[in-house]
N, C-alpha and C positions, 0 to 999 in steps of 0.2 A: 503494500500499500504505500502510495506516495502522498506526503503532506506538503501543504503550501499555505502561505499566510496572505490574506487580503486586508486592506484597510478600508474602511468606510466611515464617512462622516457620521456624526451622532444622529442626525435626522434620518438618514438611509438605514442605518443599523436599527433603529427603533422601529422603523416601517417594515423592515424585514422581519424583525422579531415578531411583530404583529401579525405578519402575513404567515409565517410559519406556525405560529400558534393557532391561528384560525383554521389552518389546514391539518392541524394535528401533528405535526413534526416534533419529535422529542428533542432534536438538536439542529443546529445549523448546518452541519456536515451532510446530513441526509437531504436536506433541503436544497443545498447547493449541488449535490450530485444529481438530484432529479432535474434541477434547472438546466445543468450541463448536458444531460441526456436529451432533455426536450430540445435544446438548441441544435445538437448534433443531429438529432433525427429531422427537426424541421429543416436543416441546411440540406441533409440528404435527400429529403423529398423534393426539394426544389430543382433537383438535377434530373437527368434523363433516368426514367424508370428502369431499374434492373434488378436481377435476382428475384428471391420469393418474399412474400409478405403475408401477414395476417392483418385484417382490417375490420373495423366496425363502420358500417354505412347506416346512418339515420336519416330520416326525412319525415315530414308531415305532409299530408295530402287530403284533398277534399274528396271523400268517397262518393259523392254526388257527381263528381266530374264524369262525363260520358266515357264509359268503358275503361277509365283509369285503372281500377283495381285489377282489371283482367289483363291490361298491358303490362303492369307491374308483375304480376305473377308469372306471365309468359316470359318476361325478361329473366326473372329468376330461374325459371325451369330451362330456358335456353342456355343458361350458364350454371346449370347444376354442378359442373365440376369445380366452380369457385364457391358456390353457396354452401356453407357449412350448416347454418341454422337461421332461423328468422323468428322475430317476435312481433306481433301486432297488438297495438292498444287502442282502444276507442277513446278519444279525448273529449269529444262532445258529440252533439247530433251530426255534425258535418265532418269533423276532422278526425284522422287516424295518424298515429305515430308508428313507424316500422323502424325496426332495427335488425339489420342483416350482417351476420358475421360471415366474413369472405376469408378465403386462403388460397394462394396460388401465384403465379407469376405477376410481379408488381405492374407492369404494363397492362395486363388483362384486367387485374382488379380495377386499376384506374379507369380504364376504357368502359367497363361495365358500370362502375359508379357514375361516371360522367353521362352515360346514356341514360340512366335511371334518373338521375337529378334533373336532366334536360326534359324529361316528359311534361307536357303541359298539364298543370295541376298539382305538381309536386313543388313544395316549399320548404324552406329551412334544411335543405340537403347538406350534409356534412359527412366526409370521410376522415376517419382516424386510422392512419396506416402505420404499422410497425413493421420495419425491415427484419427479415429472418436471415440467419446464417446456418449452413450445414453443421451439424454436430458430429455425426458419425454415420456410417453405414454397418448394417447387420441384417442378418436374417431371423425371422421370427419362426417361420413355418418349417414343416418337415421337408418342403420342397427346396428349401435353402434360397428362396428368392429374396435379394438383397433389396434394401429401400434405405431411404436417407430420413433421418430426423432433423427437424430444425428447431432452434431456438431463437428468441429474440437477440438482435444484434446488441452487444454490449457496449 
């Protein structure tokens, strides 16, 4: 583990302490680590999509919009290889919130998310994407078929 020291003026340090307390951190170190991870991931996502990822796509839509529910379901079925799970919640008489867990090639996940968010009637679409790295290959079954396990990029 590498250590480093930073200097903050009193006002910024107080605001940071208030922020980390409100978020439930027990110390500054873990809060700083999360901020750094977030900044690295944000910067990584600005680049050309590469590798594998896991993602959460959430959006709100008006279920009265003509055939929108069917179009959204069809999109998910057309990309069943990316769609791990979906959750649907009724917010009120008109609006629904859906959350879709995705996993696959980053470029494919982004393209799918962009297409779904662009559907007429979809609002508040947001993709939270986490890059994955290959951890190791091994076989689980009697046939010895090899596969890769992925973990979030550190």
